[in-house]
Structure formats: C-alpha cells, structure tokens
C-alpha positions as CSV (number, residue, x, y, z in Angstrom):
1,M,92.0,39.5,113.1
2,K,93.2,41.5,110.2
3,I,94.2,45.1,110.8
4,Y,95.1,47.7,108.2
5,I,98.1,48.8,110.3
6,T,99.2,51.8,108.2
7,A,96.0,53.7,108.5
8,F,95.7,52.9,112.3
9,V,99.2,54.0,113.0
10,L,98.8,57.2,111.0
11,F,95.6,58.1,112.8
12,S,97.1,57.3,116.2
13,V,100.1,59.6,115.5
14,A,97.9,62.4,114.2
15,T,95.7,62.2,117.3
16,A,98.7,62.2,119.6
17,V,100.3,65.2,117.9
18,S,97.1,67.2,117.7
19,S,96.4,66.6,121.4
20,L,99.6,68.6,122.2
21,L,98.3,71.6,120.2
22,P,95.7,74.2,121.2
23,I,92.4,73.9,119.4
24,S,92.1,77.0,117.2
25,S,89.8,79.7,118.5
26,Y,88.2,82.1,116.0
27,A,87.9,85.8,116.7
28,T,84.7,87.4,117.7
29,V,85.1,90.7,115.9
30,D,83.7,93.8,117.6
31,W,83.8,95.7,114.3
32,T,85.5,95.9,110.9
33,E,86.0,99.4,109.5
34,G,86.2,99.9,105.8
35,F,86.0,103.7,105.9
36,E,83.2,103.8,103.4
37,Y,82.0,107.3,104.4
38,T,80.7,109.8,101.9
39,S,80.9,112.8,104.2
40,K,83.0,114.1,107.0
41,S,79.9,114.3,109.3
42,A,79.1,110.6,108.7
43,Q,82.6,109.6,109.5
44,E,82.8,111.7,112.7
45,A,79.5,110.2,113.9
46,V,81.4,106.9,114.2
47,W,84.9,108.3,114.7
48,P,84.9,111.5,116.7
49,S,87.9,113.6,115.7
50,S,90.1,116.4,117.0
51,C,90.6,117.7,113.4
52,P,89.0,121.2,112.9
53,N,86.3,121.4,110.3
54,S,88.6,123.4,108.1
55,L,91.4,120.8,108.3
56,T,91.2,117.7,105.9
57,L,93.9,115.3,107.0
58,L,92.0,112.1,108.0
59,Y,89.2,111.3,105.6
60,S,87.5,108.6,103.6
61,S,88.9,108.7,100.1
62,T,88.2,106.9,96.8
63,E,91.8,107.3,95.6
64,R,93.2,103.9,96.9
65,P,90.7,101.5,98.3
66,R,91.8,98.0,99.2
67,T,88.3,96.6,99.3
68,G,85.0,98.4,98.6
69,S,85.2,101.9,97.1
70,R,87.1,103.8,99.8
71,S,89.9,103.8,102.4
72,L,91.1,106.2,105.0
73,K,93.6,108.7,103.6
74,M,96.1,110.1,106.2
75,E,98.0,113.2,105.0
76,Y,101.1,114.0,107.0
77,T,102.5,117.5,106.7
78,G,106.0,117.4,108.2
79,H,107.1,117.6,111.8
80,Q,106.3,119.7,114.9
81,A,109.0,121.8,116.6
82,S,111.2,119.5,118.7
83,R,114.8,118.9,119.7
84,G,115.9,122.2,118.3
85,Q,114.1,121.7,115.0
86,P,111.6,124.3,113.9
87,A,108.1,123.1,112.8
88,T,107.5,122.4,109.1
89,S,105.6,125.3,107.5
90,G,102.0,124.3,107.5
91,Y,102.4,121.5,110.0
92,Q,99.2,120.0,111.4
93,S,98.3,116.9,113.4
94,C,95.1,115.4,114.7
95,Y,93.4,112.1,115.6
96,M,90.1,110.2,115.4
97,T,88.9,107.6,117.9
98,R,86.5,104.6,118.2
99,N,85.7,102.4,121.2
100,F,85.4,98.7,121.0
101,N,82.4,97.0,122.5
102,A,83.7,96.8,126.1
103,P,86.9,97.5,128.0
104,S,89.2,94.5,127.9
105,E,92.6,93.3,129.3
106,T,93.4,91.9,125.8
107,V,92.8,93.4,122.4
108,F,93.7,92.1,118.9
109,T,93.7,94.4,115.9
110,R,94.1,93.9,112.2
111,W,94.5,96.6,109.6
112,Y,95.9,97.1,106.2
113,M,98.2,100.0,105.4
114,Y,99.7,101.5,102.3
115,M,102.6,103.9,102.6
116,E,102.9,105.9,99.4
117,N,106.5,107.1,98.9
118,F,106.3,108.1,102.6
119,T,109.1,109.9,104.4
120,L,109.3,108.8,108.0
121,D,110.2,111.5,110.6
122,N,113.6,111.4,112.3
123,T,111.9,111.5,115.7
124,S,108.7,109.4,115.3
125,T,105.8,108.9,113.0
126,K,102.6,107.9,114.8
127,V,100.0,105.7,113.1
128,T,97.6,104.2,115.6
129,R,97.2,103.7,119.4
130,V,95.3,101.4,121.8
131,E,94.3,103.1,125.1
132,M,91.7,103.8,127.7
133,E,90.7,107.4,128.4
134,G,92.7,108.7,131.4
135,V,94.4,105.4,132.1
136,Q,97.9,104.2,131.4
137,P,99.5,102.4,129.8
138,G,98.6,103.3,126.2
139,I,100.4,101.6,123.3
140,W,101.4,103.5,120.2
141,W,102.2,101.7,116.9
142,V,104.8,104.1,115.6
143,F,108.0,104.4,113.5
144,M,110.9,105.6,115.6
145,F,113.8,107.7,114.3
146,G,113.1,107.1,110.6
147,N,113.4,103.4,111.1
148,P,110.8,101.5,108.9
149,R,110.2,98.9,111.6
150,L,106.7,99.2,113.1
151,T,107.3,99.7,116.9
152,A,105.2,99.3,120.0
153,A,105.8,102.3,122.3
154,V,104.4,101.4,125.7
155,E,103.6,104.7,127.3
156,G,102.9,105.3,131.0
157,I,104.5,102.3,132.6
158,V,106.0,102.6,136.1
159,N,109.8,101.8,136.1
160,N,111.9,100.4,138.9
161,A,112.4,103.9,140.3
162,G,108.7,104.4,140.6
163,Q,108.6,106.9,137.8
164,I,106.4,107.1,134.7
165,A,108.3,105.9,131.6
166,T,107.9,104.8,128.0
167,E,109.4,101.6,126.6
168,T,109.8,100.9,122.9
169,V,109.8,97.4,121.4
170,Y,110.7,97.1,117.7
171,G,108.7,94.9,115.3
172,G,108.9,94.2,111.6
173,T,109.6,96.3,108.6
174,I,106.7,97.8,106.6
175,P,107.4,97.8,102.9
176,Q,106.3,100.9,100.9
177,N,103.9,101.2,97.9
178,Q,101.9,98.1,98.6
179,W,99.1,97.0,100.8
180,V,100.5,95.4,104.0
181,C,98.4,93.4,106.6
182,V,99.3,94.3,110.2
183,E,98.0,92.2,113.1
184,T,98.7,92.9,116.8
185,Q,97.9,91.5,120.2
186,L,98.1,93.5,123.4
187,T,97.5,91.9,126.8
188,M,97.8,93.7,130.1
189,S,100.2,92.4,132.7
190,T,99.2,91.0,136.0
191,P,99.4,94.1,138.4
192,G,103.0,94.4,139.5
193,V,104.2,91.5,137.3
194,D,106.2,91.8,134.1
195,D,104.0,89.4,132.1
196,G,102.2,91.6,129.6
197,I,102.1,90.5,126.0
198,L,103.1,92.4,122.8
199,R,102.7,90.5,119.6
200,Q,102.8,91.6,115.9
201,W,102.4,89.9,112.6
202,I,103.1,91.4,109.2
203,N,101.5,89.7,106.2
204,G,100.9,86.7,108.4
205,A,104.5,86.3,109.6
206,E,105.2,86.9,113.3
207,T,107.5,89.9,113.7
208,L,107.3,90.6,117.4
209,N,106.6,88.3,120.4
210,K,107.3,89.7,123.9
211,T,105.6,88.0,126.8
212,N,107.3,89.8,129.7
213,Q,106.2,93.4,129.1
214,R,105.7,95.6,132.1
215,M,102.3,97.3,131.9
216,R,100.2,97.6,135.1
217,S,101.5,98.7,138.5
218,A,100.5,96.9,141.6
219,V,99.7,100.3,143.2
220,Q,98.4,103.5,141.7
221,V,101.1,105.8,140.4
222,G,99.8,108.7,138.4
223,N,97.4,107.2,135.8
224,N,98.9,103.7,136.0
225,G,97.4,101.2,138.4
226,P,96.1,97.7,138.9
227,D,92.8,98.2,137.1
228,G,93.9,99.4,133.7
229,K,92.3,98.0,130.6
230,F,92.0,98.8,126.9
231,Q,88.9,100.5,125.5
232,R,89.5,102.3,122.3
233,I,91.5,102.8,119.1
234,K,93.0,106.1,118.1
235,I,94.2,106.8,114.6
236,Y,96.7,109.6,114.8
237,I,98.7,111.6,112.2
238,Q,101.8,113.2,113.6
239,D,105.3,113.8,112.2
240,G,106.2,112.5,108.7
241,M,105.7,113.6,105.1
242,G,103.4,112.1,102.6
243,T,100.3,109.8,102.5
244,I,99.4,106.6,104.3
245,Y,96.1,104.7,103.6
246,L,94.4,102.4,106.0
247,D,91.6,100.0,105.2
248,D,89.7,97.0,106.8
249,Y,90.6,97.9,110.4
250,A,89.2,95.2,112.7
251,V,89.1,94.7,116.5
252,S,88.6,91.6,118.6
253,R,88.9,91.1,122.3
254,D,89.3,87.3,122.2
255,A,91.5,86.0,119.3
256,R,93.7,86.8,116.4
257,I,91.7,88.0,113.4
258,G,93.9,87.0,110.5
259,C,94.7,88.4,107.1
260,S,92.3,87.7,104.2
261,N,94.9,87.3,101.4
262,S,98.4,87.6,102.9
263,G,99.2,84.0,102.1
264,S,99.4,83.2,105.8
265,T,96.9,83.5,108.6
266,A,96.5,82.4,112.2
267,S,97.2,78.6,112.5
268,D,94.3,76.3,112.3
269,T,95.1,73.4,114.8
270,T,91.8,71.5,114.6
271,R,92.1,67.8,115.2
272,P,92.3,65.8,112.0
273,S,89.4,63.6,111.0
274,P,89.8,59.8,111.5
275,P,90.7,57.8,108.4
276,Q,87.6,56.7,106.4
277,R,88.9,53.3,105.3
278,L,90.1,51.9,108.7
279,V,89.0,48.2,108.7
280,I,89.4,45.8,111.7
281,R,88.4,42.2,111.2
C-alpha cells in the first residue's frame, strides 16, 4: 500500500487542532441602523427621544456619513453643574431609545463612531447605554474623567454591603478624527454569582475581557434582582464639547457581529476541508 504521508499527516493535524476550537457562530442581527432619516418625525417613530422639538442635538445628518448618505450627529454643549462647577452656558442633554426584538441575558452591539476634535468632560462623557426599563443593572459606554478609554460603567449592582453601587471597567482608547468600529458583549451574571461578562473590541482588536463581573443579585434589592435582562439601546449626549457621529449601529442577542472593514473581525474557526489529492493504494 502506498500512502501520500505528508497530505495525510497535515489533514490529521488540522482536524485535531480544529476539534479543540469552537465552531464559529454567525450573528442573528436584530437590526442595523444607518440613521438614514430625512425628518425628525421619521427618526422619532423608530427612536423615541427625550429631546424637545425645539432642541436639535441628536439628528440624522448628511455631513459625515460612513455608509449611505447620512449618520447620526450628536452635538455636545458642555457640562451640567456638578462638583462645584457651574453648568456651561447653553448646556443641554437628551437621549433616544430603541428596543431590540426581545429581552435577553446577552447582547452584542457594533457601532462606528467618529469623534471630531472632541473635548471629553473631566467628569464623564456618555455615549450609549444598554438597559431594561426600570431594571438594574444598566451598562453605560462612557469616557471617565477626560480619559479617552471607552469605559463600561455598570450601574445598579448590589455590593457586599447590600447597597446599590456602580462599577467602572476601562476598555480601549478611541482615536479622534477617524471612523472607529466598536463592538461589545454584555452577559448578565448568574443571580448572586460574579460571572457576568463585559467584552469590548476596537477595530477588531480585543480591548476589554472581564468574565467575573457582578451584575444580578440573588434577591431583590431596589431595582436589581435575579430576573434582570437587557432590552433596549439608549443613545445619550451628556457632558463634553463638540461633535460625535455614529453610524451602522447593530444589535444581536446571540453572537459577535464583526466590523466590515476594520481589517479584523470575529475569528472564523470552521474546520478545514480535507485535502483533495489524498491517495491511498
């Protein structure tokens, strides 16, 4: 019997290695939002907003689209009064919200952001949040104390003293004046167990991976309890000076979504095909 040993060995090794890796799962995307709205009323039919009709801070704009003809323009107007600082003259803040298709213990998001010569606030600059109405925890994606690292602020956890608290976990740095792809994963903890997940990728590179995050309490304390889930996205402008654009915001409840042109996306670990010229005689 003649065996082409090289091909056989290579196939055997590839099969053994691939068996140790998870088979890639591809995201079922609830929605991808390109903010292609031609009027405020059309936008608010999808994204109900707290912004008064007279206030234009969160709106679809043709000034800097990443794809299509529009993106979401977020205009920050300074800071609110806090820590002995007076509010910036003309300061305003507001938010807009959109549910995903069903409540979930896990949510993956992907969005592109462009910070245009932006001045971060020395307390915090909020960008987006994942939450469920009236339920904690809610997770902010925020810049803290002027630091350009995009941070997860886990609001409404129950600490060891039984008190409601917020924990911040720093992620990666967001460069300015360019489109940046941000991906996140949030997974609720087992009630009473510190096994919640916070993950973040920037332009395809992992920049945060915490798998022991406290989230849900075993018993109800305030709005935090064992049944908490995620249900909606909130885009929020508060504290900072300048303009941020968002585009191609996507949500999935089952898998990482990936960046379309970051140069790196979620790993594809599909088994290799067997060699085509393996001959055994």
